[in-house]
N, CA, C and O atoms as a GROMACS GRO file, in nm:
protein
  348
    1LEU      N    1   7.134   5.713 -31.453
    1LEU     CA    2   7.101   5.788 -31.333
    1LEU      C    3   7.029   5.919 -31.368
    1LEU      O    4   6.932   5.956 -31.303
    2THR      N    5   7.077   5.988 -31.470
    2THR     CA    6   7.015   6.115 -31.510
    2THR      C    7   6.870   6.092 -31.556
    2THR      O    8   6.781   6.170 -31.523
    3GLY      N    9   6.850   5.985 -31.632
    3GLY     CA   10   6.714   5.953 -31.676
    3GLY      C   11   6.621   5.923 -31.560
    3GLY      O   12   6.505   5.964 -31.561
    4TYR      N   13   6.671   5.853 -31.461
    4TYR     CA   14   6.591   5.822 -31.342
    4TYR      C   15   6.553   5.949 -31.268
    4TYR      O   16   6.438   5.965 -31.227
    5ILE      N   17   6.647   6.038 -31.249
    5ILE     CA   18   6.621   6.165 -31.179
    5ILE      C   19   6.520   6.248 -31.257
    5ILE      O   20   6.429   6.308 -31.198
    6ALA      N   21   6.536   6.252 -31.389
    6ALA     CA   22   6.440   6.328 -31.472
    6ALA      C   23   6.301   6.268 -31.462
    6ALA      O   24   6.203   6.341 -31.449
    7ALA      N   25   6.291   6.135 -31.469
    7ALA     CA   26   6.160   6.069 -31.459
    7ALA      C   27   6.098   6.091 -31.322
    7ALA      O   28   5.978   6.115 -31.310
    8PHE      N   29   6.180   6.082 -31.216
    8PHE     CA   30   6.129   6.103 -31.082
    8PHE      C   31   6.079   6.246 -31.064
    8PHE      O   32   5.975   6.269 -31.003
    9GLY      N   33   6.155   6.342 -31.118
    9GLY     CA   34   6.112   6.482 -31.110
    9GLY      C   35   5.983   6.508 -31.183
    9GLY      O   36   5.896   6.579 -31.133
   10TRP      N   37   5.969   6.448 -31.303
   10TRP     CA   38   5.846   6.466 -31.381
   10TRP      C   39   5.728   6.403 -31.308
   10TRP      O   40   5.621   6.464 -31.300
   11HIS      N   41   5.746   6.283 -31.255
   11HIS     CA   42   5.639   6.214 -31.183
   11HIS      C   43   5.598   6.292 -31.058
   11HIS      O   44   5.479   6.305 -31.029
   12THR      N   45   5.695   6.343 -30.985
   12THR     CA   46   5.665   6.418 -30.863
   12THR      C   47   5.589   6.545 -30.897
   12THR      O   48   5.495   6.582 -30.826
   13ALA      N   49   5.628   6.613 -31.003
   13ALA     CA   50   5.555   6.734 -31.044
   13ALA      C   51   5.413   6.699 -31.083
   13ALA      O   52   5.321   6.772 -31.046
   14ARG      N   53   5.392   6.590 -31.154
   14ARG     CA   54   5.257   6.548 -31.195
   14ARG      C   55   5.174   6.510 -31.072
   14ARG      O   56   5.056   6.542 -31.066
   15LEU      N   57   5.236   6.443 -30.976
   15LEU     CA   58   5.165   6.408 -30.853
   15LEU      C   59   5.121   6.533 -30.779
   15LEU      O   60   5.010   6.538 -30.726
   16GLY      N   61   5.206   6.633 -30.776
   16GLY     CA   62   5.171   6.760 -30.713
   16GLY      C   63   5.051   6.825 -30.779
   16GLY      O   64   4.964   6.880 -30.712
   17ASP      N   65   5.046   6.819 -30.914
   17ASP     CA   66   4.931   6.873 -30.987
   17ASP      C   67   4.803   6.802 -30.945
   17ASP      O   68   4.700   6.866 -30.924
   18HIS      N   69   4.809   6.671 -30.935
   18HIS     CA   70   4.691   6.594 -30.897
   18HIS      C   71   4.645   6.627 -30.755
   18HIS      O   72   4.525   6.635 -30.729
   19LEU      N   73   4.738   6.646 -30.665
   19LEU     CA   74   4.702   6.682 -30.528
   19LEU      C   75   4.636   6.819 -30.521
   19LEU      O   76   4.543   6.840 -30.443
   20VAL      N   77   4.684   6.911 -30.603
   20VAL     CA   78   4.622   7.045 -30.608
   20VAL      C   79   4.478   7.033 -30.654
   20VAL      O   80   4.388   7.091 -30.592
   21TYR      N   81   4.453   6.959 -30.762
   21TYR     CA   82   4.317   6.944 -30.813
   21TYR      C   83   4.228   6.865 -30.717
   21TYR      O   84   4.110   6.894 -30.704
   22ALA      N   85   4.284   6.766 -30.651
   22ALA     CA   86   4.206   6.686 -30.556
   22ALA      C   87   4.158   6.773 -30.440
   22ALA      O   88   4.050   6.749 -30.387
   23ASN      N   89   4.234   6.871 -30.403
   23ASN     CA   90   4.196   6.962 -30.295
   23ASN      C   91   4.106   7.074 -30.346
   23ASN      O   92   4.016   7.120 -30.276
   24TYR      N   93   4.131   7.117 -30.470
   24TYR     CA   94   4.061   7.232 -30.525
   24TYR      C   95   3.916   7.200 -30.562
   24TYR      O   96   3.826   7.278 -30.532
   25TYR      N   97   3.893   7.088 -30.627
   25TYR     CA   98   3.760   7.058 -30.681
   25TYR      C   99   3.650   7.052 -30.573
   25TYR      O  100   3.545   7.112 -30.594
   26PRO      N  101   3.670   6.983 -30.461
   26PRO     CA  102   3.563   6.984 -30.359
   26PRO      C  103   3.532   7.125 -30.307
   26PRO      O  104   3.416   7.156 -30.279
   27ARG      N  105   3.634   7.208 -30.293
   27ARG     CA  106   3.609   7.345 -30.248
   27ARG      C  107   3.535   7.424 -30.354
   27ARG      O  108   3.447   7.504 -30.322
   28LEU      N  109   3.570   7.403 -30.482
   28LEU     CA  110   3.500   7.470 -30.591
   28LEU      C  111   3.354   7.427 -30.595
   28LEU      O  112   3.265   7.511 -30.608
   29LEU      N  113   3.330   7.298 -30.585
   29LEU     CA  114   3.193   7.247 -30.587
   29LEU      C  115   3.112   7.304 -30.472
   29LEU      O  116   2.997   7.346 -30.491
   30ASP      N  117   3.168   7.306 -30.352
   30ASP     CA  118   3.099   7.361 -30.236
   30ASP      C  119   3.067   7.509 -30.256
   30ASP      O  120   2.957   7.553 -30.224
   31SER      N  121   3.161   7.584 -30.309
   31SER     CA  122   3.136   7.727 -30.329
   31SER      C  123   3.030   7.750 -30.435
   31SER      O  124   2.951   7.844 -30.424
   32HIS      N  125   3.025   7.666 -30.540
   32HIS     CA  126   2.923   7.682 -30.643
   32HIS      C  127   2.785   7.644 -30.590
   32HIS      O  128   2.686   7.705 -30.630
   33VAL      N  129   2.778   7.547 -30.502
   33VAL     CA  130   2.650   7.512 -30.439
   33VAL      C  131   2.602   7.628 -30.352
   33VAL      O  132   2.485   7.666 -30.358
   34ARG      N  133   2.692   7.684 -30.274
   34ARG     CA  134   2.655   7.799 -30.190
   34ARG      C  135   2.613   7.919 -30.273
   34ARG      O  136   2.518   7.990 -30.239
   35LEU      N  137   2.684   7.942 -30.384
   35LEU     CA  138   2.647   8.051 -30.474
   35LEU      C  139   2.508   8.026 -30.531
   35LEU      O  140   2.426   8.119 -30.536
   36GLY      N  141   2.479   7.905 -30.573
   36GLY     CA  142   2.348   7.872 -30.627
   36GLY      C  143   2.237   7.895 -30.525
   36GLY      O  144   2.131   7.948 -30.559
   37ARG      N  145   2.261   7.857 -30.403
   37ARG     CA  146   2.161   7.878 -30.298
   37ARG      C  147   2.141   8.027 -30.268
   37ARG      O  148   2.029   8.071 -30.244
   38ALA      N  149   2.250   8.104 -30.271
   38ALA     CA  150   2.238   8.248 -30.251
   38ALA      C  151   2.162   8.312 -30.367
   38ALA      O  152   2.078   8.399 -30.345
   39LEU      N  153   2.190   8.268 -30.489
   39LEU     CA  154   2.115   8.319 -30.605
   39LEU      C  155   1.968   8.281 -30.596
   39LEU      O  156   1.881   8.359 -30.634
   40HIS      N  157   1.941   8.161 -30.548
   40HIS     CA  158   1.802   8.117 -30.529
   40HIS      C  159   1.729   8.214 -30.434
   40HIS      O  160   1.616   8.256 -30.461
   41ASP      N  161   1.793   8.248 -30.323
   41ASP     CA  162   1.732   8.342 -30.228
   41ASP      C  163   1.711   8.479 -30.290
   41ASP      O  164   1.607   8.541 -30.270
   42LEU      N  165   1.810   8.526 -30.367
   42LEU     CA  166   1.795   8.654 -30.435
   42LEU      C  167   1.684   8.649 -30.539
   42LEU      O  168   1.612   8.747 -30.559
   43GLY      N  169   1.668   8.536 -30.605
   43GLY     CA  170   1.560   8.520 -30.702
   43GLY      C  171   1.424   8.524 -30.634
   43GLY      O  172   1.330   8.584 -30.687
   44ARG      N  173   1.411   8.462 -30.519
   44ARG     CA  174   1.284   8.464 -30.445
   44ARG      C  175   1.250   8.605 -30.399
   44ARG      O  176   1.132   8.640 -30.386
   45GLU      N  177   1.353   8.686 -30.373
   45GLU     CA  178   1.332   8.825 -30.332
   45GLU      C  179   1.308   8.917 -30.452
   45GLU      O  180   1.277   9.035 -30.434
   46GLY      N  181   1.323   8.864 -30.572
   46GLY     CA  182   1.302   8.944 -30.692
   46GLY      C  183   1.422   9.028 -30.732
   46GLY      O  184   1.409   9.116 -30.817
   47VAL      N  185   1.538   9.003 -30.673
   47VAL     CA  186   1.657   9.082 -30.702
   47VAL      C  187   1.720   9.039 -30.835
   47VAL      O  188   1.766   9.124 -30.911
   48VAL      N  189   1.722   8.908 -30.863
   48VAL     CA  190   1.778   8.858 -30.989
   48VAL      C  191   1.680   8.758 -31.050
   48VAL      O  192   1.602   8.694 -30.980
   49SER      N  193   1.686   8.746 -31.182
   49SER     CA  194   1.600   8.647 -31.249
   49SER      C  195   1.682   8.548 -31.331
   49SER      O  196   1.628   8.450 -31.382
   50GLY      N  197   1.812   8.573 -31.344
   50GLY     CA  198   1.899   8.484 -31.418
   50GLY      C  199   2.043   8.528 -31.402
   50GLY      O  200   2.071   8.634 -31.347
   51PHE      N  201   2.134   8.445 -31.450
   51PHE     CA  202   2.276   8.479 -31.441
   51PHE      C  203   2.355   8.401 -31.544
   51PHE      O  204   2.307   8.302 -31.600
   52ALA      N  205   2.476   8.445 -31.568
   52ALA     CA  206   2.570   8.376 -31.656
   52ALA      C  207   2.697   8.349 -31.577
   52ALA      O  208   2.745   8.435 -31.504
   53LEU      N  209   2.751   8.227 -31.593
   53LEU     CA  210   2.869   8.188 -31.518
   53LEU      C  211   2.940   8.077 -31.592
   53LEU      O  212   2.875   7.986 -31.645
   54GLY      N  213   3.070   8.082 -31.597
   54GLY     CA  214   3.146   7.970 -31.652
   54GLY      C  215   3.130   7.851 -31.559
   54GLY      O  216   3.141   7.866 -31.438
   55ASP      N  217   3.104   7.733 -31.612
   55ASP     CA  218   3.081   7.612 -31.533
   55ASP      C  219   2.966   7.634 -31.434
   55ASP      O  220   2.985   7.622 -31.313
   56ALA      N  221   2.850   7.665 -31.485
   56ALA     CA  222   2.736   7.701 -31.402
   56ALA      C  223   2.660   7.582 -31.347
   56ALA      O  224   2.557   7.601 -31.282
   57GLY      N  225   2.705   7.461 -31.369
   57GLY     CA  226   2.630   7.341 -31.334
   57GLY      C  227   2.569   7.340 -31.195
   57GLY      O  228   2.447   7.341 -31.183
   58ALA      N  229   2.650   7.339 -31.090
   58ALA     CA  230   2.597   7.331 -30.953
   58ALA      C  231   2.523   7.458 -30.915
   58ALA      O  232   2.419   7.452 -30.851
   59ALA      N  233   2.577   7.572 -30.955
   59ALA     CA  234   2.509   7.699 -30.923
   59ALA      C  235   2.375   7.706 -30.994
   59ALA      O  236   2.276   7.749 -30.934
   60ALA      N  237   2.369   7.666 -31.120
   60ALA     CA  238   2.242   7.667 -31.193
   60ALA      C  239   2.142   7.572 -31.132
   60ALA      O  240   2.024   7.605 -31.118
   61TYR      N  241   2.187   7.454 -31.095
   61TYR     CA  242   2.099   7.354 -31.037
   61TYR      C  243   2.037   7.404 -30.906
   61TYR      O  244   1.917   7.389 -30.885
   62HIS      N  245   2.117   7.460 -30.821
   62HIS     CA  246   2.069   7.502 -30.689
   62HIS      C  247   2.000   7.638 -30.691
   62HIS      O  248   1.927   7.671 -30.596
   63SER      N  249   2.019   7.717 -30.794
   63SER     CA  250   1.956   7.849 -30.798
   63SER      C  251   1.811   7.842 -30.843
   63SER      O  252   1.730   7.924 -30.801
   64ASP      N  253   1.779   7.746 -30.928
   64ASP     CA  254   1.646   7.736 -30.989
   64ASP      C  255   1.610   7.863 -31.067
   64ASP      O  256   1.494   7.902 -31.075
   65LEU      N  257   1.713   7.926 -31.125
   65LEU     CA  258   1.696   8.045 -31.207
   65LEU      C  259   1.740   8.014 -31.350
   65LEU      O  260   1.803   7.911 -31.375
   66ARG      N  261   1.705   8.102 -31.443
   66ARG     CA  262   1.760   8.090 -31.577
   66ARG      C  263   1.909   8.115 -31.568
   66ARG      O  264   1.953   8.212 -31.507
   67ALA      N  265   1.987   8.026 -31.628
   67ALA     CA  266   2.133   8.038 -31.621
   67ALA      C  267   2.194   8.011 -31.757
   67ALA      O  268   2.148   7.924 -31.832
   68LEU      N  269   2.298   8.084 -31.788
   68LEU     CA  270   2.375   8.061 -31.908
   68LEU      C  271   2.514   8.018 -31.867
   68LEU      O  272   2.585   8.094 -31.800
   69ASP      N  273   2.554   7.900 -31.905
   69ASP     CA  274   2.688   7.849 -31.877
   69ASP      C  275   2.778   7.895 -31.991
   69ASP      O  276   2.764   7.849 -32.104
   70THR      N  277   2.869   7.982 -31.961
   70THR     CA  278   2.954   8.038 -32.067
   70THR      C  279   3.060   7.939 -32.114
   70THR      O  280   3.132   7.969 -32.208
   71TYR      N  281   3.071   7.821 -32.051
   71TYR     CA  282   3.164   7.719 -32.095
   71TYR      C  283   3.096   7.610 -32.177
   71TYR      O  284   3.165   7.521 -32.227
   72GLY      N  285   2.964   7.613 -32.193
   72GLY     CA  286   2.904   7.516 -32.282
   72GLY      C  287   2.778   7.447 -32.237
   72GLY      O  288   2.711   7.386 -32.320
   73LEU      N  289   2.740   7.454 -32.110
   73LEU     CA  290   2.615   7.391 -32.068
   73LEU      C  291   2.497   7.458 -32.136
   73LEU      O  292   2.408   7.389 -32.185
   74THR      N  293   2.496   7.585 -32.142
   74THR     CA  294   2.406   7.674 -32.217
   74THR      C  295   2.262   7.681 -32.170
   74THR      O  296   2.185   7.758 -32.227
   75SER      N  297   2.220   7.607 -32.071
   75SER     CA  298   2.080   7.615 -32.030
   75SER      C  299   2.061   7.563 -31.888
   75SER      O  300   2.122   7.463 -31.849
   76HIS      N  301   1.977   7.632 -31.810
   76HIS     CA  302   1.943   7.582 -31.677
   76HIS      C  303   1.864   7.452 -31.686
   76HIS      O  304   1.868   7.370 -31.594
   77ARG      N  305   1.794   7.433 -31.797
   77ARG     CA  306   1.717   7.309 -31.814
   77ARG      C  307   1.808   7.188 -31.823
   77ARG      O  308   1.773   7.081 -31.774
   78ILE      N  309   1.925   7.203 -31.885
   78ILE     CA  310   2.018   7.091 -31.893
   78ILE      C  311   2.070   7.055 -31.754
   78ILE      O  312   2.087   6.938 -31.722
   79ALA      N  313   2.094   7.156 -31.671
   79ALA     CA  314   2.139   7.130 -31.533
   79ALA      C  315   2.032   7.054 -31.456
   79ALA      O  316   2.065   6.966 -31.376
   80ARG      N  317   1.908   7.085 -31.479
   80ARG     CA  318   1.798   7.019 -31.407
   80ARG      C  319   1.757   6.886 -31.468
   80ARG      O  320   1.738   6.788 -31.396
   81GLU      N  321   1.743   6.883 -31.601
   81GLU     CA  322   1.680   6.769 -31.669
   81GLU      C  323   1.775   6.686 -31.754
   81GLU      O  324   1.740   6.576 -31.798
   82GLY      N  325   1.894   6.736 -31.779
   82GLY     CA  326   1.984   6.668 -31.871
   82GLY      C  327   1.951   6.706 -32.015
   82GLY      O  328   1.858   6.782 -32.040
   83VAL      N  329   2.026   6.653 -32.107
   83VAL     CA  330   2.005   6.683 -32.248
   83VAL      C  331   1.890   6.598 -32.300
   83VAL      O  332   1.885   6.477 -32.278
   84SER      N  333   1.797   6.663 -32.367
   84SER     CA  334   1.682   6.592 -32.425
   84SER      C  335   1.647   6.655 -32.558
   84SER      O  336   1.704   6.758 -32.596
   85ALA      N  337   1.556   6.595 -32.630
   85ALA     CA  338   1.511   6.647 -32.759
   85ALA      C  339   1.443   6.783 -32.741
   85ALA      O  340   1.451   6.868 -32.830
   86ASP      N  341   1.374   6.805 -32.628
   86ASP     CA  342   1.307   6.932 -32.602
   86ASP      C  343   1.407   7.046 -32.589
   86ASP      O  344   1.381   7.157 -32.635
   87VAL      N  345   1.520   7.020 -32.527
   87VAL     CA  346   1.622   7.124 -32.508
   87VAL      C  347   1.684   7.156 -32.643
   87VAL      O  348   1.772   7.242 -32.651
   0.00000   0.00000   0.00000
């Protein structure tokens, strides 16, 4: 019985983690798209010419600016074109 309760508790905690991420990721993606579009507008106005952001993928793609992904993407070209020999 104790083993069953422990396993049920562990599984329930893990399920809760998954539900948090399932709700969090779409909101994160939406906010990064909106940030990218806002940066694009600022770039067209000449206010910014580039930016650095952890996980810059969606923001870099939608901004059309030079971007540095501090988590490893490292280039706006990768966000637009993917990894290639030129990059």
